[in-house]
Residue, then its C-alpha position, 0 to 999 in steps of 0.5 A: m439470496s439477500e443483497t448482503s449475502e451477494n456482497n459477502k460472496r463478491i468480497a470473498k471472490n475478489t479477495l481470493m483473486l487478489y490473493v492469487r495475484m499477491f502470491v505471484l507478485m510476492l514471489i516475483g517481486l522478492y526475486t526481482s529485488r534480489v537480482i536488481l540489488n546484486t546487479l546494480g550494486v548498493d550505491n546504484f540501488g541507493i541512488y535510484n531509491a533516493v532519486g525515485g523517492f524524491v520524484s515520488m514526493f509528488s505522488i501526494i498529488s496523485g494519491t489524493l486525486s486517486s482517492a477522490v476519483g475512486r470515492f466519486i466513481t464508487y459513490e455513483i455506482g452505489t447510487r446507480n446514476v450512469e450519466r453522473l458516473k460518465t461525467v465523473f470519469s470524464t472530469s477526472v481524466s481532464i484533471q489528471i492530464m492538467l496535473a501531469g503537465v503542472i508537475v512536469v514543469i515543477m520537477e523540471t525547475a525546482g526539482l532539478w535544482f534540488l537534485n543537483s545542489q542539495m542531495n548527497i550523490p557521488e559526483s561521478r554518478m551525477q550524469a546518470t542520476n539526472w537521466v534517472f530523474q528525467l525518466s522517473v518524471l516521465t514514468f510518474a506523469i504516465d502513472l498519474i494519467s492512468v489513475p482514473y482507469n485504475a480507480a474504475i477497475v477497483a470501483h467496479e470490483k473487477m479484481s480479476a482484471f486488476a490481478y492479471i494486469s498486476i501479474f503482467e507488470a511484475a513479470a515485466k519488471l522481472a524481465v527488466a531485472f534480467l535485461i539490465v545485465v546486458s545493458p549497452i549503456d550505463i546500467l542505472v540509466f538503462y534500468a530507468i529506461l526499461l521501467a518507463a517502457v513498462s509504465v507506458t505499456l501498462r497505461l495502454i493495457y488499462g485504457w484498453y480494458c476499461n474502454r471495453h468493459f465500462i460504459e463511462c470509459k467506453e463513451y468517454r468524451p473530453s469534458f470538464d464539469k466546473g461544479l464537479f471539479r470544485q467538489m472533487f478538488s475540495f475533497a482532494g484538497w483536504n485529502f491532499l493535506g492529510n497525505t502531506a504527512g504521509i509523504l513527509n514521513s516516507q519520502g521526506v525522511n528518505i531525503l533526510m537519511n540521504i543528507f545525513f547518512g548517504v546513499g547506503a542508508n537509502a539502500a537499506r531503506g529500499v530493502a525495508v520498503q520491499v519487506e513492507s510491500v510484501i506484508s502490505r500486499f498481503t492485507s491490501n488485497f483484502s482491503t481492496a476487496f471490501n473498501p468499495q462495499i463500505t462506500k456503497y453501504y454509506a451511499s445507500g444509507e446502510y450504516e449498521s452494515m457499514h460499521l460492522l464491515v469497518r470493524r471486521g475489515a480492520k480486525f481481519s486486515y491486522f490478523l492477515m498481516l500478523i501471520l506474516a509479521v511474526p516470523i519476519l520479525l523473529e527471523t529478519e536477519t536469516i530471511l534477508q541473508l537468504w533473499l539478498k545475500n549482500v544485505p545493506e547496513h541497517a536493513v535488518v533493523f529498518s525492516r523490523l521497525t517497518v513491520i511494526s509500524s505497518l501493524v500500528t497503522i493497519t487498524g485505522n485504514s478501514l476507518l479512513t475509508a468510511i470517513m472518506a465515503t462521507g465526503n466530509i473530511k476537512r476536520y479529520q484531515i486537519i487534525i491528523t495532518i497536524g499530528g502526523c507531520w511531527v514525524f519529519p521535524l522530530s526525525y530531523v532533530a534526532f539526526k542533528l543530535g547524532l541519533p542513528p537513522e533507526a530513530a525516525y522509525i521509532i518516532y513514526i511508531a510512537v506518533y501514529f500509535s497515538l493518532l490511532f485513538v484520535r482517528i477513532h474519536l473523529a470517526k465517532s462524530l463523522i460516521n457515528l461509530d461506537a468508539g468504545e466498541y471499536i476499541r474493545k472489539v478491534i484494538l484490545n482484541v488484536m493486542l491480546v492476539t499479538l502477544l499470544s501469537f509470539i509465544i510458540p514461535g518465540i520459544i523456538c527462536m530462543t531454544m535454537d541457533a539461527s539457521l535455515l532449519r530454525l527458519v523453516i520450523t518457525l514458519m511452520a509453527s507460525m502458520v499453525s499456531i497464529p491462525a489457531v490463536i486468531f480463531l480461538i481468541g480473535l474471532e467472536k462466536n458468530e465469526r467462529n461459527f461462520v468459519i466452521l460452516k465454511i470449512s464443513q461445506l468445503s470438506k463436503k464438496l471435496s469428499k463429494s468430488h473424490v467419490n465422483r471420481 
């Protein structure tokens, strides 16, 4: 069997494992959010999202280092250089430990000042808010140290372990949601304590698994390679610049909403983030499965295979998101009412705009993975950062002019739709991608499929009053009509033939199994 066939089978197997994980996490996560919102109340939920979001601003550092660590580990696996792999892992652990210490110092000085003097928190909740802040910093530092271990699991494509540990995490957070009901202290503080305990437990589990299964982790010795340190920090530094726009547009805008509209807007944004996480998980599982292969194709010089996987990864990721996005966009209000009961103001519109923004950005993700694989990201990150950073100041101006909080989402969608074409142009020079082919086979393709996908579910919503029955019918119609549109319009001939072949093979296996019984 060819290596390409083996890679495709591995991607399919990993994707299946991650989707099993996703469905379990989605069900647990949705129920957990409902319990937490109703138990904490809108104000406490908003406070936690505001404070947690402020601490998460420093995730720009962990995010950049995570990308760097993942890229270097995956690259060395692709080159099969075991000694170099050990060095990469050891150096990355040392870097993360140093960064965790630096961030804790920054947060305990400048962070505390900003929290107590600039943020819009009710005076009666300031003491509890400070406790939440301290526990959020602890949780963040622990998560930062875990980055190399998480990256190793994904790089080695051990998605079953990734799935099981993630399911344990979701179950633990569900237990937290029930435990806070019997809190012996302030309920918000108790919630933060339990989440910190979950992070410590996960850190131990990730470390135990990696030490048992990966040679670079098993034979880890504290070390620090100066040359590699410079390489990783150069890569991470430019990646850091790129992620600056992302953090300003998420947590930065979250803080702006707190300053201009109070914790109620943060609660609504927290709900929208939960909705986004559901549909993002639906596609990120697929991306997590194929991203390592893009990097490995680049490392081994198989550029045509890389280009094909980049196009298919972008297109299929969008289609997977679209299947969920259409019914969510049409039935947002009913879904939130059933899910939360007490729906914060602005949550419905925030959720719809969040889904649209996710659809806008998803088609550029595989492009970014391929560009990261080259290690030559300076020019890309400078241009994308300059463009992306406009969301934050434009949102500030919009709020100062008296526009509603929804304006921030509209600005984000407009900016990032424009940046999608900038990404394609940059990929043309960095990875020799055929820009015209990408626009034709991915962008125009998904736009046509999107328009056609709304027809049948949209007619149902226009001809029936909002109700649980309409929601069920819309979901059922979407699950049938959207895959049909994707199959007939979205897939190329060879892709349709592949799907037909796989369905035929599966049907024969099921028939044979039935006969044997």
